[in-house]
C-alpha positions in Angstrom: 225.6 131.1 31.9 229.2 132.4 32.1 230.4 134.8 34.6 230.3 138.6 33.6 234.0 138.6 34.0 236.4 137.1 31.3 237.8 133.9 32.4 241.5 134.9 31.6 241.3 133.0 28.1 242.4 134.7 24.8 241.7 138.3 24.3 238.5 138.6 22.4 239.2 142.2 21.1 240.7 141.0 17.7 237.7 138.7 17.0 235.2 141.3 17.9 236.9 143.5 15.5 236.7 140.9 12.6 232.9 140.9 13.1 232.8 144.1 10.8 235.1 142.4 8.2 233.7 142.9 4.6 234.3 139.0 4.0 231.5 136.9 5.0 233.8 134.0 5.8 235.9 136.1 8.0 232.8 137.3 10.0 231.6 133.8 10.3 235.1 132.6 11.6 235.2 135.3 14.1 231.8 134.6 15.3 232.7 130.8 15.8 235.9 131.8 17.5 234.1 134.4 19.9 231.7 131.4 20.8 234.6 129.2 21.5 236.6 131.8 23.6 233.5 132.5 25.9 234.1 136.0 26.6 230.8 137.8 27.7 232.2 140.9 26.1 231.5 139.2 22.7 227.7 139.1 23.5 226.5 142.4 22.2 228.9 142.5 19.2 227.5 139.3 18.1 223.9 140.4 18.4 224.6 143.6 16.4 226.4 141.2 13.7 223.3 139.1 13.6 220.9 142.1 13.2 223.1 143.6 10.5 223.3 140.3 8.5 219.6 140.4 8.5 219.5 143.8 6.7 219.8 141.8 3.5 216.4 140.3 4.0 215.0 143.6 4.7 216.4 144.9 1.3 216.0 142.0 -1.1 213.7 139.3 0.6 216.9 137.0 0.7 219.3 136.1 3.6 222.8 136.6 2.1 225.0 134.9 4.5 222.9 132.3 6.6 226.3 130.7 7.7 227.2 134.1 9.5 223.8 134.2 11.2 224.1 130.4 12.2 227.5 131.4 13.6 226.5 134.1 15.6 223.4 132.1 17.1 225.7 129.1 18.1 228.0 131.6 19.8 225.2 133.4 21.6 224.2 130.0 22.9 227.6 129.1 23.9 228.0 132.3 25.8 224.5 132.0 27.4 224.2 135.5 26.4 220.8 136.8 27.6 221.6 140.4 26.2 221.1 138.9 22.7 217.8 137.4 23.0 216.3 140.4 21.2 218.5 139.8 18.3 217.2 136.2 18.1 213.6 137.1 18.3 213.9 139.9 15.9 215.8 137.5 13.7 213.0 135.0 13.7 210.5 137.8 12.8 212.6 139.0 10.0 213.5 135.7 8.5 209.7 134.7 8.5 209.3 137.2 5.6 212.4 135.9 3.8 212.3 133.8 0.8 214.0 130.3 1.0 215.3 130.2 4.4 217.2 126.9 5.8 215.0 125.2 8.2 218.2 124.1 10.1 219.1 127.8 10.5 215.9 128.6 12.1 216.3 125.5 14.3 219.6 126.8 15.6 218.2 130.0 16.2 215.0 128.8 18.2 217.5 126.3 20.0 219.6 129.0 21.1 216.6 131.1 22.2 215.5 128.3 24.3 218.7 127.3 25.9 219.6 131.1 26.7 216.2 132.4 27.7 214.3 129.1 28.6 210.6 128.7 28.0 209.7 132.3 28.6 211.9 133.4 25.8 210.3 130.8 23.4 206.9 132.2 24.4 208.0 135.8 23.9 209.4 134.9 20.4 206.2 133.0 19.4 204.2 136.3 20.6 206.5 138.6 18.7 206.3 136.4 15.6 202.4 136.7 15.7 202.6 140.3 16.3 205.0 140.9 13.4 202.8 139.1 11.0 199.4 140.6 12.1 199.1 142.6 8.9 200.8 140.2 6.8 199.6 139.4 3.2 201.4 137.7 0.3 203.2 139.8 -2.1 201.4 140.8 -5.5 202.4 137.7 -7.3 201.0 135.5 -4.5 204.2 134.4 -3.1 204.5 133.7 0.5 207.6 133.7 2.5 209.3 131.5 5.0 206.4 131.9 7.6 205.5 128.4 7.6 209.0 127.2 8.2 209.7 129.7 10.8 206.3 129.5 12.4 206.4 125.5 12.5 209.8 125.5 14.3 208.8 128.2 16.8 205.5 126.4 17.5 206.9 123.1 17.8 209.4 124.3 20.4 206.6 126.3 22.0 204.7 123.1 22.3 207.5 121.7 24.8 207.1 124.8 27.2 204.7 123.3 29.6 200.9 123.8 30.2 200.6 127.3 28.8 201.9 126.1 25.5 198.6 124.5 24.5 196.7 127.8 25.7 199.0 129.9 23.6 198.7 127.7 20.6 195.1 127.7 20.9 194.8 131.5 21.1 196.8 131.7 17.8 194.8 129.0 16.2 191.5 130.9 17.0 192.5 134.7 16.8 196.3 134.8 15.3 196.9 136.2 11.7 195.2 133.9 9.1 198.7 132.6 7.8 199.4 131.4 11.3 196.3 129.6 12.3 196.6 126.3 10.3 200.2 125.9 11.6 199.1 126.5 15.2 196.1 123.9 14.6 198.6 121.4 13.2 201.0 121.5 16.2 197.9 121.6 18.7 196.8 118.2 16.8 199.9 116.5 17.8 199.4 117.1 21.5 
């Protein structure tokens, strides 16, 4: 993790301001630049942008700008920004209800969660995902969401988190939301 004092590199202020730009390409470029600059001052603004980008899922069921979310996730990982872990966990929970998410994007977010927060953050992410899906039911047309993609990536990463992972996965398999039980069982079968 980087020091809490800027390293004397480029001033991140103009790039932080561009995180609010109306153009998605400019927001993506600003997030990438902030990850490269490495200023800890960018952590909270990047987390805020990630959460704002997820509003499209909450409104329409679709993620409008996955490249912006990916850039934020990578920048958070480069910064080692523990203060942005909440945004990554919430992002995974929101994206589980999206339609048609990119598995690579989910992988980037889970990798960022694991690298910045370690095994405890992955366990917390899995627990929050389970909690967020306790009352899940498919929409009235029977359509599911990206739950399988998100849960599979999170649970696969969880399986790498030591001895307690098997216990956590078994707990989900036996008492988790019905939609998650077969996914946990499949991951457990690979142990």
